[in-house]
N, C-alpha and C positions, 0 to 999 in steps of 0.2 A: 351175765354181761355181755352186750352184743358186740361180736368181732367186727372190727372197722374193715369196711371195703376199700381195696386198694387198686388204684389204677396207675398205669405207666403211659406218658404222652411222648411217642417217638417210638417208631419201630426199627432204628438203625441197629446196629451191633449192640451199643450199649445199652438201648433200651429194651432190646429183647434177651439180652443177658440179664438183666435187673428183673424183667418179668419172668423169666425161667428160674432164677434163683428164689423169688418170693413164691413161687409155686411149688418150691421143691419139698414142702411140706403137707402137701395136698390142698391147700388154700386156692382160691379162684383168685384170678389176677385178671383186670381189663387191660388190654394192650392197644393203643389208638396209633393207628397207620394213617399216614396222609393219603396214601393210595389205596383206594378201594380192592384192585386187584392183589395187593400184598396182604390186606386184611382177609380176603378171602382164601388166599393159598396158605395162610397160617392156621385157618380154620379148617380147611379140607385136609392138609396134610401134617399139622404141627411142625412145619419146617418154615425156616426163612432163608431160602436159598439165595438171597440177594446178599444180604447182609451178615447173617451168621449160619453158614451152611452145615457147621460142624455140629449143631446143636439139634438132637430131636427133643421137642419142646414137651414141656409136663402138660397132661390133659388139662389142667386147672387155667391154663394161660388161653384165653379167649380175645380175638382181635375184633376191633371195629374201626369203620372209617369214621364215624359220628362223634365229633368232639363235645357236643352237648351230652350224649351217654357217657363219656369217660368223666366228665365235670361232675357227675353225680356221687363220685367216689368220696368217701371220707378222707383219704389220704391220695394225694396225685404226685406222683414223682415224674418231673418235668426234664425229658432227656432231648428235647429239639437243639439243633444247634444254637450257640450263643446268641448270633446275630438274628435269629428268627423268634426268639423267646417273647419279646414285646408284642409282636404281631399274633402270635398263638394266644397268649394271655389276652389280647383284645378282642379275638375272635370267640372266646368262651362267654356263653350265655350267663354262666354262673361259675363259682368257685367253691371248691372244697374247704374245709376247716384249715387243713395242712396242705401246703405247698413246698414239696422238697425239691430242690434245685439241683440238677445233676450235670448241666452244661458247664463248661469251663472256659471262660472267656469275658471280655469287657465290651460293652456295646460301643459301636463305631458311632461316631457323631457326637454322641452326650458324654462319652468317656465313664458311663455308669456301670458299676459292679452289677451283676444279676440280680442279688437281693434288693438292690435299690430300684430296680426296673419293676420287679413283682411287687414290693411294696407299694410303688405308685400307682399300679394299675389293678393291683386286687387288695387293696387296704384292709379289707375285713378278714381277710385270711393271714394265718401266722405262718411265717416263712421259714424254712430251715434250708441248709446248704449239706449235700452229701458229697465228700469229696476224698480221694486218696488214691493210692498205687493200685490200681485195678484195669487190667487186661480184660476186655469182654469175653474173650474164649475161654478163659480160665474161672471167671465167675461162672458161665453157663454150664462148666464141667464140674463145678462143685468144689473146686481148690480153695485152699484156706484164704480168706482175703480178711483184711481189717481196714476200716475207714474211719474218718472224721465224720460225726453227725453234729454240724452246728445249729443249734435251735435258738431263733430270735425270741421264741415265747419260753425260754429256760427251762426250769427243771420240769415243770408240767407238762410241757410239749415233749421233751425227751422221754418221759415215761410212757406217753402215748407212741410216739414214733419208734422207740426202741423195741418196744412189744410187737408192733407191726412189721418192722423191718429185719431185726435180727434173725438170723438163722445157725444152725450148728456150724456152718463154714464160713459165714459171713457176719463178722463182729465189728459193731460200731462202736467208737468211743465219744464220749459227749464233750461238747465245748459250746460256748455261748458267743464265740467270736466269727461272726459271719464274714466280717472282711477278711480276717487272715486266712479262713478257709477259702475264700474264693481267690485271693490274691497269690496264694500257693499254686493253685490250680491252673490259673491263667498265666502266671509267669513261667512255669516249668515247661509250658507248650511251647514257649517261644525258645527256651533254653534247650529243648530237645531238638529243635530244627537246627541249632548251632552245633550240637553233637553229632548230628547226621552229616553236616557239612564236614566236619572233621574227619568223620570216618570216609567218606566220599574222595576225601583229598589225600587219604593215606598218611595223615599226620601221626598216627599212632595212639597208644593206649595214655602216655604220659600226658599228651595234650588234651585229651579227654577228660582225663581226671582233673586236670587244672581248670578246664573250662567250667565242669561242674562245680567246684569249690568257689571258682571266681563268680559263676553265675548265682550260686546260692547267696553270696555276699550282695549280690544286686537284688536279689528277692528280698533279703533282710532289708536293706536301704528303701526300697520301694514300699516294704510293709510298715516300717518305722513311719515313714512320712504320711501313710494313708491310715494310721490308727489300728493296725492289726498288732496282735500280741506275738511277742517272739517266741513264745513257747508253742504256739500252734504252728507258726512256720517252721520249727525244728521238729514237727511230729509228721503224722502219716501224711496229711493234705499238703505239706512243702517239702520238706526233705526226702520222706519216702517217696513220694510221686516223682519228685525230680530224679531221684536215683534209677526209677524202673523206667520211665519214659527216656531218659539220656543213654540207656544202655541196651536198647534192643530194637531190632527192626520190627517187631511187633507194633511198635509206637507209629502210628501214622505221620507224627510230627518229626520223627527220627527219619523214617523213611522218605520224607520230603525233603529234609535237609541233605540226606545223602544223594538224592538225586541231584539237588542244586551243587554240591561239591563236585559231582561229577559233569559238571557243564552244562546239565538239560535247563530249558528255558522256563522260568517259575510261571508265565502265563499259560503257557501250554500245559504244563503239570497240573496248575489248578483248573483248568478246563476238563482234563481228562479224569480226574478223580471223583469216583463215585462216592467215597466216603470223605467227610469234612476234617481237615487237618487245622484245629483251631486257630494253632499258632501263628498261621498265615494271616488270619484276620485281626488277631490280637496285636501283632508285633507293631504296626503302625499305629495302633492306638497307645500302646504302652510306651512308646518312644515319644510321642506327642505329649503324654501326662508327665513323662520323666522330664522332658525339656521346661514344661510348664512350671514344673515344682522344683526346678533345680537339683534333680536326683541323677547321680553319675550311673548311667546304665550302657557301659560301651558294647557289651556283648548285644543286648537287645538293639542298640542303633545299628550294629552289624548286620544281625538278621534283617532289619527293615530296610537297609540298603540292598542286600542280597535279593530281596522279594521286590525291589524296585529295578532289577536287572543288571547292579554291579556284578563283576567277576567274583567268584567264590575265592579263587588264589589272591586277588587282590585286596579283598575284605579281609582275609587272615592274616596278610602282610602287615596291614594297617594296625591290626590289633597288636601284634607282636612287635611293632615299631613305637608303641606307647610309653611314654616316660616312665623310668622306674620310681618306684613309691614303696611306701610300708605298706605291709598286708592290712586289710580291714575295709 
């Protein structure tokens, strides 16, 4: 039986970490980098000093700046920023059988989930979503990690992909709930910004725990409205990812929120960032969708206001002044 070829599109920290993990058993993995210089560095030194300097990459990781070459793989993990996914897919001359979406966000302008974008542009491919509590540097280091692998192609796609992706220290769990897997990842990024603000304002651990719990309630309300399964959001790609990214400065979204809480200007922060904090792009789209569907998401609304320039202390006080109500 022929072993499927695997490619990773996007040589940022997360894409490089996934390529490193996939090559950990000696398999060859093709990693697409947008910059030809980065692809050349990876091939010459087996390092990505720009995005993942801590990792000495496996010999099986080979980089290319040719998107058409990456598209020849049987399985392609798409790890481009969420707002660039549609552009990258439209640029591909062909599509593999399996597209595994690893970006966490909602498309600005259309309000579509990533699996909807991919299904529209590449209808002949079967789409899956990989999401869960994953820091890139830990995955690259081979530390134990578990994720949700939601397969639009059902059990037959799961059997193909789990055999291609699972490694000793990287354990996927099966789901067919594409919407739930993506909603968990998108919403938790916005909530992680809010938790960073709490840290930046020195509001304490009690406040952060409360925010995580109330943010999880917002995630569940949004998921219910969008057809996600509650079991999915209670799992790795929802609650698990929420706990991880709301509790560590290793999270880009948490770090962005902390800087906002310390009074830094959001526009300046976004200009200076080499790596993408997806929650900053998701927050306005999520707030708009929540308003359109009548979903109460006050924490998401607060983050949206922060990113538009509202002072962090003022936004925090407004949340604390909300009317008392039953929990739920």
